[in-house]
C-alpha positions in Angstrom: -8.7 12.6 -17.3 -6.7 10.9 -14.6 -5.6 7.2 -14.0 -5.9 6.0 -10.4 -4.0 2.8 -9.3 -5.8 1.0 -6.4 -4.8 -2.2 -4.5 -7.8 -4.5 -4.4 -6.6 -6.8 -1.6 -4.4 -6.5 1.5 -1.5 -4.6 -0.1 1.5 -6.2 -1.9 -0.5 -6.6 -5.1 2.2 -5.1 -7.3 1.0 -1.5 -7.7 4.4 0.0 -8.2 5.1 -2.3 -11.2 1.8 -1.3 -12.8 2.5 2.4 -12.2 5.8 1.8 -14.0 4.1 -0.2 -16.8 1.6 2.5 -17.6 3.8 5.4 -16.4 5.2 6.3 -19.8 2.1 8.3 -20.8 1.9 10.0 -17.4 3.6 13.3 -16.7 2.9 13.5 -13.0 2.6 10.6 -10.5 0.9 11.3 -7.2 1.0 9.3 -4.0 -2.2 10.3 -2.3 -2.1 8.6 1.1 0.2 6.6 3.5 3.8 7.0 4.4 7.0 5.1 4.4 5.1 2.0 5.6 4.3 1.3 1.9 6.7 -0.8 -0.2 6.6 -0.4 -4.0 9.0 -2.4 -6.1 9.9 -1.3 -9.7 12.3 -3.2 -12.0 13.9 -1.2 -14.7 16.6 -2.4 -17.0 17.5 -5.3 -14.7 17.8 -2.9 -11.7 15.4 -3.3 -8.8 14.2 -0.2 -7.0 12.4 -0.6 -3.7 10.6 2.6 -2.8 8.7 3.3 0.4 7.8 7.0 -0.1 9.0 8.4 -3.4 6.2 7.9 -6.1 7.0 4.9 -8.4 7.1 7.2 -11.4 10.5 8.6 -10.3 12.2 5.6 -12.0 10.7 6.8 -15.4 11.8 10.4 -14.7 8.2 11.7 -14.0 7.4 14.5 -11.6 6.4 12.9 -8.3 4.0 14.5 -5.9 3.4 13.5 -2.3 -0.1 14.7 -1.7 -1.7 16.2 1.4 -3.1 12.7 2.3 0.4 11.4 3.0 2.3 11.5 6.2 6.0 12.1 5.6 9.1 11.3 7.4 11.6 13.8 6.0 14.5 11.5 7.1 13.2 8.7 4.9 12.3 11.1 2.0 15.8 12.5 1.7 17.5 9.2 2.2 15.4 7.7 -0.6 16.0 10.7 -2.9 19.8 10.6 -2.2 19.9 6.9 -2.8 18.2 7.3 -6.2 20.6 10.0 -7.2 23.5 7.7 -6.3 22.1 5.2 -8.7 22.0 7.8 -11.5 18.4 9.0 -11.3 17.4 12.6 -10.8 14.0 12.5 -9.0 11.8 15.6 -9.3 9.7 15.4 -6.1 7.1 17.9 -4.9 5.6 17.7 -1.4 2.2 19.0 -0.4 2.4 21.8 2.2 -0.7 20.3 3.8 0.8 16.9 4.3 1.6 15.9 7.9 5.1 15.2 9.2 6.1 12.0 11.0 8.2 13.1 14.0 10.5 10.8 16.0 8.1 10.6 18.9 5.5 9.2 16.6 7.7 6.2 15.9 8.4 5.7 19.6 4.7 5.8 20.5 3.9 3.4 17.6 6.3 0.8 19.1 5.1 1.3 22.6 1.4 1.1 21.7 1.9 -2.1 19.6 3.8 -3.7 22.5 1.0 -2.9 24.9 -1.6 -4.3 22.5 0.4 -7.5 22.0 0.0 -8.3 25.7 -3.7 -8.6 25.1 -3.4 -10.2 21.6 -4.7 -7.0 20.1 -1.7 -6.0 18.0 -2.4 -4.8 14.5 0.9 -5.7 13.0 2.0 -2.1 12.2 5.4 -1.4 10.5 6.4 0.7 13.5 7.0 3.7 11.3 4.8 6.1 13.3 2.1 6.2 10.7 -0.9 5.7 13.0 0.2 8.2 15.7 0.8 10.8 13.0 -2.7 10.4 11.6 -4.0 10.5 15.2 -2.4 13.9 15.7 -3.8 15.0 12.3 -7.3 14.1 13.4 -6.7 15.6 16.8 -5.7 19.0 15.2 -2.3 18.9 16.9 -0.2 17.7 14.0 2.8 19.4 12.3 2.5 19.9 8.6 5.1 20.4 5.9 4.2 24.0 5.6 5.0 24.5 9.3 8.6 23.3 8.7 9.1 26.2 6.3 8.5 28.7 9.1 10.7 28.1 12.1 8.6 30.3 14.5 5.5 28.4 13.6 7.3 25.1 13.9 8.5 25.9 17.4 4.9 26.9 18.4 3.6 23.6 17.2 6.3 21.6 19.0 5.9 23.5 22.2 2.2 22.6 22.2 2.4 18.9 21.3 5.7 17.6 22.8 4.7 18.1 26.5 1.5 16.1 25.7 3.6 13.3 24.3 6.0 13.3 27.3 3.1 13.1 29.7 1.5 10.3 27.7 4.7 8.2 27.8 5.4 9.0 31.5 1.9 8.9 33.0 0.1 6.4 30.9 2.8 4.0 30.0 5.1 4.5 33.0 8.2 5.0 30.9 11.0 7.7 30.9 10.7 9.7 27.7 14.4 10.6 27.8 15.5 6.9 28.0 13.8 5.4 25.0 14.8 4.2 21.5 15.3 7.6 19.8 17.5 10.1 21.4 15.9 13.6 21.7 12.6 12.3 20.4 10.8 14.4 23.1 13.2 17.4 23.1 11.7 20.5 21.7 15.0 22.3 20.9 16.5 19.2 19.2 13.4 18.6 17.2 13.2 22.3 16.2 16.8 22.3 15.0 16.6 19.1 13.0 13.2 19.8 11.4 13.9 23.4 10.6 16.8 22.1 8.5 14.5 19.8 6.7 12.2 22.8 6.1 15.1 24.6 4.4 15.6 21.6 2.1 11.9 21.3 1.4 11.4 24.9 0.6 11.9 24.5 -3.1 9.9 21.2 -3.2 6.8 22.3 -1.2 3.6 23.0 -3.2 -0.1 23.6 -2.8 -0.8 20.1 -4.2 -4.4 20.6 -5.3 -3.5 23.8 -7.2 -0.3 22.3 -8.6 -2.2 19.3 -10.0 -5.1 21.4 -11.3 -2.7 23.7 -13.2 -0.7 20.7 -14.5 -3.9 19.2 -16.0 -4.9 22.6 -17.4 -1.5 22.6 -19.2 -2.3 19.3 -20.7 -0.3 17.0 -18.4 -1.5 13.5 -17.6 -1.8 12.7 -13.9 -1.6 9.2 -12.4 -2.7 8.7 -8.8 -0.9 6.0 -6.9 -2.4 4.4 -3.8 -0.5 2.6 -1.1 -1.6 -0.6 0.8 -4.9 -2.1 -0.3 -8.7 -1.9 0.0 -9.0 -4.3 3.0 -6.5 -2.0 4.8 -8.6 1.1 4.2 -9.6 2.6 7.6 -13.2 2.9 6.5 -13.6 0.0 4.1 -11.1 -2.5 5.5 -11.2 -5.1 8.3 -11.0 -2.6 11.2 -9.0 -2.5 13.4 -6.4 -4.4 11.3 -6.1 -1.5 8.9 -3.9 1.4 8.0 -4.8 4.9 9.1 -5.8 6.3 5.7 -7.9 5.6 2.6 -6.2 3.5 -0.2 -9.5 3.3 -2.1 -10.3 5.6 -5.0 -12.1 8.1 -2.9 -8.9 8.7 -1.0 -7.4 9.9 -4.3 -9.6 12.9 -4.2 -9.1 13.8 -0.6 -5.4 13.0 -0.6 -4.5 14.9 -3.8 -6.8 17.9 -3.8 -8.4 17.0 -7.1 -12.1 17.1 -7.2 -14.2 13.9 -7.1 -15.5 14.6 -10.6 -11.9 14.7 -11.9 -11.0 11.3 -10.4 -14.4 9.8 -11.1 -14.2 10.8 -14.8 -10.9 9.0 -15.1 -9.8 5.4 -15.1 -9.5 3.4 -11.9 -7.3 0.3 -12.3 -7.7 -2.4 -9.6 -4.5 -4.3 -9.0 -5.0 -8.0 -8.2 -2.5 -10.5 -7.1 -3.4 -13.9 -8.6 -3.4 -15.3 -5.0 -3.6 -13.6 -1.7 -1.0 -12.3 0.7 -0.8 -10.0 3.7 1.5 -8.8 6.4 0.1 -8.6 9.9 -2.9 -9.9 11.9 -6.6 -10.2 11.0 -9.0 -12.6 9.3 -8.0 -14.4 6.1 -10.5 -17.0 5.2 -8.5 -18.5 2.3 -5.2 -18.6 4.1 -2.8 -21.6 3.6 -0.6 -22.4 6.5 0.3 -19.5 8.7 2.9 -17.1 10.1 4.0 -17.1 13.7 2.8 -13.9 15.5 0.4 -12.9 12.7 -2.0 -15.7 11.9 -4.7 -15.7 14.6 -4.4 -18.9 16.7 -1.4 -20.2 14.8 1.1 -20.0 17.6 -1.1 -22.4 19.7 -2.4 -24.6 16.9 0.9 -25.2 15.0 1.3 -26.1 11.4 -1.7 -27.1 9.3 -2.1 -29.5 6.4 -1.4 -26.9 3.7 1.9 -25.6 5.3 4.1 -27.0 2.5 1.9 -25.4 -0.2 2.0 -22.1 1.6 5.8 -22.2 1.9 6.1 -23.1 -1.8 4.0 -20.0 -2.9 5.7 -17.7 -0.4 9.1 -18.7 -1.7 8.1 -18.7 -5.4 6.5 -15.2 -5.0 9.2 -13.8 -2.7 6.4 -13.0 -0.2 8.4 -10.9 2.3 7.5 -7.3 3.2 9.4 -4.7 1.1 9.7 -2.4 4.0 9.9 -4.8 7.0 11.2 -8.0 5.5 8.5 -9.9 7.4 7.1 -13.1 5.9 3.7 -12.6 4.4 0.8 -14.8 5.0 -0.4 -16.4 1.8 -3.7 -17.9 0.6 -5.9 -18.6 -2.4 -7.5 -15.7 -4.2 -10.5 -14.4 -2.3 -13.4 -13.4 -4.6 -15.7 -11.8 -2.0 -12.8 -9.5 -1.2 -12.4 -8.5 -4.8 -16.1 -7.9 -5.2 -16.0 -5.6 -2.2 -13.0 -3.7 -3.7 -14.6 -3.3 -7.1 -17.7 -1.8 -5.5 -15.8 0.5 -3.2 -13.6 2.0 -6.0 -15.4 1.4 -9.2 -12.7 -0.3 -11.2 -12.7 0.4 -15.0 -9.9 -2.1 -15.6 -7.8 -4.8 -13.8 -4.2 -5.7 -13.7 -3.6 -9.2 -12.5 0.0 -9.9 -11.2 2.0 -13.0 -10.2 0.2 -15.4 -12.6 3.7 -17.0 -13.1 4.0 -17.7 -9.3 1.2 -20.2 -9.4 2.7 -22.1 -12.4 3.5 -25.7 -11.8 0.6 -26.4 -9.4 -1.7 -29.3 -10.3 -4.7 -27.2 -9.3 -5.4 -23.7 -8.2 -8.3 -22.8 -5.9 -10.4 -19.6 -5.5 -12.5 -18.7 -2.5 -15.7 -18.0 -4.5 -18.0 -17.2 -1.7 -18.2 -17.4 2.1 -20.5 -19.2 4.4 -21.4 -17.0 7.4 -23.6 -18.4 10.1 -25.2 -20.8 7.6 -25.8 -18.2 4.9 -23.9 -17.7 1.7 -22.1 -14.4 1.5 -20.7 -13.0 -1.7 -18.8 -10.0 -0.3 -16.8 -9.1 2.9 -19.1 -8.5 5.9 -18.9 -5.1 7.6 -17.4 -6.2 10.9 -14.2 -8.1 11.5 -15.9 -10.3 14.0 -18.3 -11.5 11.3 -15.4 -11.9 8.8 -13.6 -14.1 11.4 -16.6 -16.5 11.3 -16.6 -16.7 7.5 -15.6 -20.0 5.9 -14.5 -19.9 2.3 -16.3 -22.1 -0.3 -13.8 -22.9 -3.1 -13.9 -23.4 -6.8 -11.0 -25.5 -8.3 -9.3 -24.7 -11.5 -6.8 -26.9 -13.4 -3.2 -25.6 -13.0 -0.9 -24.3 -15.7 2.7 -25.2 -16.5 5.8 -23.1 -16.3 6.3 -21.3 -19.6 9.0 -19.1 -21.2 7.4 -16.0 -19.7 9.5 -13.6 -21.8 8.3 -15.3 -25.0 4.7 -15.3 -23.7 4.9 -11.5 -23.0 6.2 -10.9 -26.5 3.7 -13.1 -28.2 0.7 -11.9 -26.2 -2.4 -13.2 -24.4 -3.1 -16.2 -26.7 0.4 -17.6 -25.9 -0.6 -17.9 -22.3 -1.6 -21.5 -21.3 -5.3 -22.1 -21.7 -5.8 -23.0 -18.1 -4.3 -19.7 -17.0 -6.6 -17.9 -19.4 -9.7 -19.7 -18.0 -8.6 -18.6 -14.5 -8.2 -14.9 -15.6 -11.4 -14.8 -17.5 -13.2 -16.1 -14.4 -11.8 -13.1 -12.4 -12.9 -10.7 -15.1 -16.4 -12.1 -15.4 -17.0 -12.2 -11.7 -16.0 -8.5 -11.4 -17.6 -7.5 -14.7 -14.4 -5.6 -15.4 -11.9 -6.1 -18.3 -8.3 -7.1 -17.7 -5.9 -4.5 -18.9 -2.6 -6.2 -18.0 -1.2 -9.5 -16.7 2.0 -9.7 -14.8 4.1 -12.8 -15.5 7.4 -11.7 -14.0 8.9 -8.8 -12.1 10.1 -6.6 -15.0 8.1 -4.2 -17.1 8.9 -6.4 -20.2 7.3 -9.4 -18.4 3.8 -8.2 -18.7 1.0 -8.9 -21.2 -0.7 -5.6 -22.0 -4.2 -6.1 -23.3 -5.4 -2.4 -23.1 -4.0 1.0 -22.1 -5.9 3.3 -19.7 -7.1 6.5 -21.2 -6.2 9.9 -19.8 
């Protein structure tokens, strides 16, 4: 069987740490969607590794695969691999030939389009890494794939087709000079061909037919872990569109983005990763939000600070809620149960890992958005449209808070050593989702986790 790791909220749930926690039994760790807009943090032996593209299992020495559902910036990939090697690791990374390539003009267009949207208050809050424009080209059948980089003649043909379209878009639609923008040579076919042909040479020994590679690995008895990026509410189909990423972080995306059959993923474990409160980077509704972030929280710039600003700041600082990739402050709020019910339904969780329980320690009380009220009716899950979600008001349940503890001692002693109030809170989450809790994160390191169960391969 397989084990799939899925973010159940708005990203930043701690997926990388859970991959590392359960990664010892895995032989292969697969990223099945997203690009270098994802930030996964792994703490190993007191060392912190912040990964944006390389699968989190690299820290444990596992084979890492970037599946066909990913979009890959070769510059980022090799910078990250080289950085890990400088720190004494030897990452073994394979890259799907069917994965699409982020080219410099994608990043330029990402920035231009977000700037234009901001003029009408329609910005999504992207990382500016070119993710969306690359997926657009994939859907438009004009993308460049990793396999194309391996054949210089094919690469030139692809570039000669797509680059003139991008030049025309910048010049005729946005009224800008494509040769006078942020990235030099971003719209120069010859320069792009030279640079990316060299990446192709470096990728030649790493490129694989991902579905076949993973199927053969399983046939050889290897355990495969599938690692999603972002979270359920950022899924382009199941998230709060248009404030979403351009791929499918939910468990269904693990099939499409890896090349493994739905029955393979469906027969395996699906672990939903939950942060004990809520955080997000970027715009969009957030009914349980505390405080706000300038430029991201709708209406915050005009309304100013609210009554819960001090509490929001406390949680943000205690949880180090700043984007791994961008460094942007994250919006924070209480746990949102309608969101978790939606995520559990969409991916079929067989187990949960709840992180950042220690971050909430010391508060007199902890709240949970138990349901929403939407136009006078109770709503137990996230509505289908963002406009409806914006009108939702959370109805809260209040729990007694729990004190700071010696988290290392608690992790060593086990679940019963955790303060009773924290256990009541966790059991509420498990009961509402009808899903057992497999692990509880009470600190950043692997050793600062309470493991209640192990997923089965």
